[in-house]
C-alpha positions as CSV (number, residue, x, y, z in Angstrom):
1,M,-4.6,-12.9,26.9
2,L,-5.0,-9.2,26.2
3,T,-8.4,-8.1,25.1
4,P,-8.4,-5.4,22.4
5,P,-9.6,-2.2,24.1
6,T,-12.7,-0.3,23.0
7,L,-12.5,3.4,22.2
8,E,-14.0,4.2,25.6
9,R,-11.2,2.3,27.3
10,S,-8.3,3.7,25.3
11,E,-7.4,6.7,27.5
12,N,-7.5,4.7,30.8
13,L,-5.4,2.0,29.2
14,R,-2.8,4.5,28.0
15,K,-2.6,5.9,31.6
16,N,-2.1,2.4,33.0
17,Y,0.6,1.7,30.5
18,Y,2.5,4.8,31.6
19,Y,2.4,3.5,35.1
20,Y,3.6,0.0,34.2
21,Y,6.4,1.4,32.0
22,Y,7.6,3.5,34.9
23,Y,7.6,0.5,37.2
24,Y,9.7,-1.4,34.7
25,G,12.3,1.3,34.3
26,L,10.8,3.8,31.9
27,S,9.1,7.1,32.4
28,Y,6.8,8.9,30.0
29,T,7.8,12.4,28.9
30,G,6.0,14.1,26.1
31,N,5.6,11.5,23.4
32,S,8.4,9.1,24.4
33,F,9.5,6.8,27.1
34,R,13.0,7.2,28.8
35,P,14.9,5.3,31.5
36,T,14.3,6.2,35.1
37,C,16.8,5.8,37.9
38,G,14.9,3.8,40.5
39,P,13.2,0.8,38.9
40,T,16.0,0.1,36.5
41,T,17.7,-2.0,39.2
42,Y,14.7,-4.3,39.0
43,L,15.1,-4.4,35.2
44,Q,18.7,-5.4,35.6
45,K,18.7,-7.9,38.5
46,E,15.4,-9.0,39.8
47,Q,13.1,-10.4,37.2
48,P,14.5,-9.6,33.7
49,M,12.6,-12.2,31.7
50,K,9.3,-11.2,33.3
51,T,10.1,-7.6,32.6
52,I,10.7,-8.3,28.9
53,A,7.5,-10.4,28.7
54,A,5.5,-7.6,30.4
55,L,6.9,-4.9,28.0
56,T,6.2,-7.1,25.0
57,L,2.6,-7.7,26.1
58,L,2.1,-4.0,26.9
59,S,3.4,-3.0,23.5
60,L,1.1,-5.4,21.8
61,A,-1.8,-3.9,23.8
62,L,-0.8,-0.5,22.6
63,L,-1.0,-1.7,19.0
64,S,-4.6,-2.6,19.6
65,V,-5.6,0.8,21.0
66,P,-7.8,2.4,18.3
67,T,-6.3,5.5,16.7
68,A,-7.8,8.0,14.3
69,H,-7.6,7.1,10.6
70,A,-4.9,9.2,9.0
71,A,-3.6,9.2,5.5
72,L,0.2,8.9,5.1
73,I,1.9,11.6,2.9
74,E,5.4,10.6,1.7
75,S,7.9,12.7,-0.2
76,F,10.2,11.6,-3.1
77,G,12.7,13.2,-5.4
78,T,14.9,16.2,-4.9
79,G,14.8,19.9,-5.6
80,T,12.4,21.0,-8.3
81,N,11.7,17.3,-8.9
82,T,10.2,16.7,-5.5
83,F,6.7,15.2,-5.3
84,T,4.5,13.6,-2.7
85,M,2.3,10.4,-2.7
86,T,-0.6,9.8,-0.3
87,F,-1.3,6.4,1.1
88,E,-4.4,5.1,3.0
89,P,-4.0,2.4,5.6
90,I,-5.8,-0.9,4.8
91,G,-6.5,-2.7,8.1
92,N,-8.6,-5.6,9.1
93,P,-6.0,-8.3,8.4
94,G,-7.3,-11.8,8.0
95,N,-10.6,-10.7,6.4
96,A,-12.7,-13.3,4.7
97,A,-12.4,-13.7,1.0
98,D,-15.1,-12.8,-1.5
99,T,-16.6,-15.7,-3.3
100,T,-18.9,-13.8,-5.7
101,G,-16.4,-11.8,-7.8
102,S,-13.5,-12.6,-10.2
103,P,-11.4,-14.4,-9.4
104,N,-13.1,-16.6,-6.8
105,P,-12.0,-16.4,-4.0
106,A,-10.5,-12.9,-3.8
107,G,-9.7,-10.1,-1.4
108,S,-8.4,-11.9,1.7
109,V,-5.2,-10.3,3.0
110,G,-3.5,-11.4,6.2
111,Y,-1.6,-8.3,7.0
112,H,-1.8,-4.5,7.3
113,Y,-0.7,-2.6,4.2
114,N,-1.2,0.9,2.6
115,M,-2.8,1.7,-0.7
116,G,-2.0,4.7,-2.8
117,K,-5.0,7.0,-2.4
118,Y,-4.7,8.2,-6.0
119,E,-3.4,6.8,-9.2
120,V,0.2,7.7,-10.2
121,S,0.2,11.0,-12.1
122,R,2.1,12.1,-15.2
123,D,4.0,14.6,-13.0
124,M,5.2,11.8,-10.7
125,I,6.6,9.8,-13.6
126,N,8.2,12.8,-15.2
127,K,10.0,13.8,-12.0
128,A,11.1,10.2,-11.2
129,N,12.4,10.0,-14.8
130,A,14.4,13.2,-14.2
131,V,16.0,12.0,-11.0
132,G,16.3,8.3,-11.7
133,N,17.0,8.3,-15.4
134,L,14.2,5.6,-15.7
135,G,13.2,6.2,-19.3
136,I,9.5,5.5,-18.7
137,T,7.4,6.8,-21.6
138,L,3.9,8.3,-21.4
139,N,1.3,8.2,-24.2
140,D,0.4,11.6,-25.7
141,M,-3.1,12.3,-24.5
142,T,-3.7,15.4,-26.6
143,S,-6.7,13.6,-28.3
144,F,-8.0,12.4,-24.9
145,G,-8.3,15.6,-22.8
146,G,-4.7,16.7,-22.7
147,N,-1.4,16.0,-20.9
148,G,-2.0,17.8,-17.6
149,A,0.5,17.2,-14.9
150,N,-2.1,15.8,-12.5
151,R,-3.7,13.5,-15.1
152,P,-3.0,9.8,-14.5
153,A,0.2,8.4,-16.0
154,T,-1.2,6.4,-19.0
155,G,0.7,4.4,-21.6
156,V,2.8,2.9,-18.8
157,S,3.5,-0.8,-19.2
158,W,3.6,-3.2,-16.2
159,N,7.4,-3.4,-16.6
160,E,7.7,0.4,-16.5
161,A,5.4,0.6,-13.5
162,A,7.7,-1.9,-11.8
163,R,10.7,0.3,-12.6
164,Y,9.0,3.3,-11.0
165,V,8.2,1.3,-7.9
166,N,11.8,0.1,-7.7
167,W,13.0,3.7,-7.8
168,L,10.6,4.6,-5.0
169,N,12.3,1.9,-2.9
170,T,15.9,2.6,-3.8
171,S,15.6,6.4,-3.5
172,Q,14.5,5.8,0.1
173,G,17.1,3.2,0.9
174,Y,14.9,0.2,0.6
175,T,15.4,-3.0,-1.4
176,P,13.8,-2.9,-4.9
177,A,10.6,-4.9,-5.2
178,Y,11.3,-6.4,-8.6
179,K,14.5,-7.9,-10.1
180,F,15.8,-6.8,-13.4
181,D,19.0,-7.8,-15.3
182,F,20.0,-4.2,-16.1
183,Q,19.6,-1.0,-14.1
184,P,19.1,2.6,-15.4
185,G,22.3,3.9,-16.9
186,Q,23.8,0.5,-17.7
187,P,24.4,-0.7,-21.2
188,G,21.4,-2.9,-22.3
189,Y,18.9,-1.1,-20.1
190,S,15.3,-0.9,-21.3
191,A,12.4,0.2,-19.2
192,L,10.2,-2.2,-21.2
193,A,12.3,-5.3,-20.3
194,N,10.7,-8.1,-18.4
195,I,11.7,-8.8,-14.8
196,T,13.5,-11.9,-13.7
197,I,12.5,-14.1,-10.8
198,W,14.0,-13.7,-7.3
199,Q,15.9,-16.8,-6.3
200,A,16.0,-18.6,-3.0
201,S,19.6,-17.4,-2.5
202,D,18.4,-13.7,-2.8
203,P,17.8,-11.9,0.5
204,G,14.0,-11.2,0.7
205,Y,13.1,-14.2,-1.5
206,N,9.5,-15.2,-0.9
207,S,8.5,-18.6,-2.4
208,A,4.8,-17.6,-2.2
209,N,5.4,-14.6,-4.5
210,E,8.6,-14.9,-6.6
211,F,7.9,-11.5,-8.2
212,R,8.1,-9.3,-5.1
213,N,11.0,-9.0,-2.7
214,S,9.7,-9.2,0.8
215,Q,12.2,-6.5,2.0
216,A,10.8,-3.9,-0.3
217,K,8.5,-1.2,1.1
218,Y,6.7,-0.1,-2.1
219,F,5.2,-2.4,-4.7
220,L,2.4,-2.9,-7.2
221,P,-0.7,-4.1,-5.4
222,S,-1.4,-7.8,-5.8
223,M,-4.8,-9.0,-7.0
224,D,-6.0,-9.5,-3.4
225,E,-4.6,-6.2,-2.1
226,W,-6.2,-4.3,-4.9
227,Y,-9.5,-6.2,-4.6
228,K,-9.7,-5.6,-0.8
229,A,-8.9,-1.9,-1.0
230,A,-11.6,-1.5,-3.7
231,Y,-14.5,-3.7,-2.6
232,Y,-14.2,-4.7,1.0
233,D,-16.0,-2.8,3.7
234,P,-15.1,-3.6,7.4
235,S,-18.3,-1.9,8.6
236,A,-20.6,-3.9,6.3
237,N,-23.1,-6.5,7.7
238,G,-23.3,-4.8,11.1
239,G,-19.5,-4.6,11.5
240,V,-18.8,-8.2,10.5
241,G,-17.4,-7.0,7.2
242,G,-18.2,-7.8,3.6
243,Y,-17.9,-6.9,-0.1
244,W,-19.7,-4.5,-2.4
245,N,-20.0,-5.0,-6.1
246,F,-18.6,-1.5,-6.9
247,P,-15.6,0.3,-5.4
248,T,-17.8,3.1,-4.0
249,G,-19.3,1.1,-1.2
250,S,-22.4,0.0,-3.0
251,D,-24.0,-2.9,-5.0
252,S,-25.5,-0.3,-7.3
253,A,-23.6,1.3,-10.1
254,P,-22.0,4.7,-9.1
255,T,-23.3,7.9,-10.8
256,A,-21.2,8.6,-13.9
257,V,-19.4,11.9,-13.8
258,S,-16.6,13.5,-15.8
259,G,-14.8,14.5,-12.6
260,G,-15.4,15.4,-8.9
261,T,-15.2,13.9,-5.5
262,A,-18.9,13.3,-4.5
263,P,-19.6,10.1,-2.7
264,G,-21.1,7.4,-5.0
265,T,-19.6,8.8,-8.2
266,A,-17.0,7.4,-10.6
267,V,-15.5,8.7,-13.9
268,Y,-17.0,6.5,-16.5
269,G,-19.5,6.6,-19.3
270,Q,-17.8,9.7,-20.8
271,P,-16.9,10.4,-24.5
272,S,-13.5,9.0,-25.4
273,A,-12.2,12.4,-26.4
274,Q,-12.8,13.7,-22.9
275,G,-10.1,11.5,-21.3
276,P,-9.5,10.7,-17.6
277,A,-9.9,13.2,-14.8
278,D,-7.1,14.5,-12.6
279,I,-6.1,11.8,-10.1
280,T,-7.4,13.9,-7.1
281,N,-10.8,14.5,-8.9
282,A,-11.5,11.0,-10.0
283,G,-14.8,10.3,-8.2
284,G,-16.0,9.0,-4.8
285,L,-14.0,7.0,-2.4
286,S,-13.9,3.3,-1.5
287,P,-14.7,2.3,2.1
288,Y,-11.0,2.5,2.8
289,L,-11.0,6.1,1.4
290,V,-9.2,5.3,-1.9
291,M,-10.1,7.3,-5.0
292,G,-10.7,6.2,-8.6
293,M,-10.6,2.4,-8.2
294,G,-13.6,2.3,-10.5
295,G,-13.3,4.2,-13.8
296,N,-10.8,6.8,-14.9
297,V,-8.1,4.4,-16.1
298,W,-7.5,0.6,-15.9
299,E,-4.9,-0.2,-13.2
300,W,-2.2,-2.9,-13.3
301,E,-2.1,-5.6,-10.7
302,E,1.1,-7.1,-9.7
303,T,-0.4,-10.6,-10.1
304,E,-0.2,-12.6,-13.3
305,S,-3.3,-14.1,-15.0
306,D,-3.0,-17.5,-13.3
307,L,-2.3,-16.0,-9.8
308,V,1.0,-17.9,-9.5
309,N,3.6,-15.1,-10.1
310,N,6.4,-17.3,-11.5
311,S,6.6,-16.3,-15.1
312,P,8.1,-12.9,-16.1
313,S,6.5,-12.9,-19.5
314,S,3.0,-14.0,-18.4
315,A,0.1,-11.6,-18.8
316,R,-0.8,-9.4,-15.7
317,G,-4.2,-8.5,-14.4
318,V,-5.8,-5.1,-14.9
319,R,-8.9,-3.9,-13.1
320,G,-11.3,-1.0,-12.6
321,G,-12.4,0.2,-16.0
322,D,-11.8,3.6,-17.6
323,W,-13.5,6.8,-18.3
324,S,-15.3,5.6,-21.4
325,N,-16.5,2.2,-20.1
326,N,-19.9,1.1,-19.0
327,S,-20.6,0.4,-15.3
328,F,-20.3,-3.3,-15.5
329,L,-16.5,-3.1,-16.2
330,L,-16.1,-1.3,-12.9
331,S,-17.5,-4.1,-10.9
332,A,-15.9,-6.9,-8.9
333,S,-16.8,-9.4,-11.6
334,N,-14.3,-8.1,-14.1
335,R,-10.5,-8.8,-14.4
336,F,-8.6,-8.7,-17.7
337,F,-5.0,-9.6,-18.6
338,F,-2.4,-8.0,-20.8
339,N,1.3,-8.5,-21.7
340,P,3.6,-6.9,-19.1
341,S,5.2,-4.8,-21.9
342,S,1.8,-3.5,-23.2
343,E,1.4,0.3,-23.3
344,D,-2.1,1.7,-23.7
345,S,-3.7,5.1,-23.2
346,L,-6.3,3.4,-21.0
347,F,-3.8,1.9,-18.6
348,G,-2.4,3.4,-15.5
349,F,-1.5,2.2,-12.0
350,R,-1.2,2.9,-8.3
351,V,1.3,1.9,-5.7
352,A,0.9,0.0,-2.4
353,S,3.3,-0.2,0.5
354,I,3.9,-1.9,3.9
355,P,3.6,0.2,7.1
356,E,6.6,1.3,9.1
357,P,7.2,-0.6,12.4
358,S,5.0,0.8,15.2
359,S,6.5,2.9,18.0
360,A,5.3,0.3,20.5
361,V,7.2,-2.5,18.8
362,L,10.3,-0.4,18.4
363,L,10.1,0.5,22.1
364,T,10.0,-3.1,23.1
365,L,12.9,-4.1,20.9
366,A,14.9,-1.1,22.2
367,T,14.2,-2.0,25.8
368,V,15.1,-5.7,25.3
369,G,18.4,-4.6,23.7
370,L,19.1,-2.2,26.5
371,W,18.6,-5.0,29.1
372,Q,20.8,-7.4,27.1
373,R,23.6,-4.8,26.9
374,R,23.4,-4.1,30.7
375,K,23.3,-7.8,31.5
376,R,26.5,-8.4,29.5
377,S,28.2,-5.5,31.2
378,S,27.2,-6.5,34.7
């Protein structure tokens, strides 16, 4: 069994992998592997199954080599309606659940995913509307600090947030996350309409979550995904991992601010008329480097109130509190529910996604495919 390498071993391991890849028919040039002329004979005729097994194990080992944490910046839209979204990787799959917050248990996620570093902004919605004809409406925030382009998109219902997420997917060639009867531009379309449930006959159907299509890349974060990105800290308890009560990596309430990025701060406890801060100025970060999960605006979860996700009209969870709340509403102990068509100046949302396949996995699959083609032609 392969042992995950430490940081100190990473460089030696990579050098050894280059040797083994060469032996099994691939040489390393720059940042990629390519076929070599000598050992490919071994790949074709001598021990093909052992070769494939070795490549697979080596690719899995490459996956375990620690790499620097790097945010992902992705671009959407076209022309003057182009915008970017930043995602932070959420690792440590299979982390233990928290049994002290709400709901109980919460926060255990068995896979890698990415969380939007910032809440979705008004500018993102306006540009998606222009390109995708989505018809998503935003509340007028003139009485709450103004309608700046970088302010969070407020007054967006759960159903409208799902429409936005679907457009992110389809504009990039992915399957929509949520199923609707009518699409933008069709007679009968409404951005406020409820979703329908994916059926077992639909590609990407997932019986454990009938709201979300498993083939989608972008989606609204589930209760567990949101909770983990906000409150879990893999370095807590001496590296064992654990949960904080607030999404700034502390059991003590964050310092209340009107805006800024200082560690241990959050946008709450402010006059109602002030409104939320810009999404990139919404307080300190969570242990996973996500901003504004406490305060600024309440955020929609994908998950319905009873955690089942099988009723399109059921209330959905919201978390995190807003700019005018007290600190208690920012804590892990609070989760509230609202109708999926509800629009409120206090409500916003963020987007989550699944990672792209790793280069190591793609390399293994490509090598296996190459061997199979050569075997058929020999």
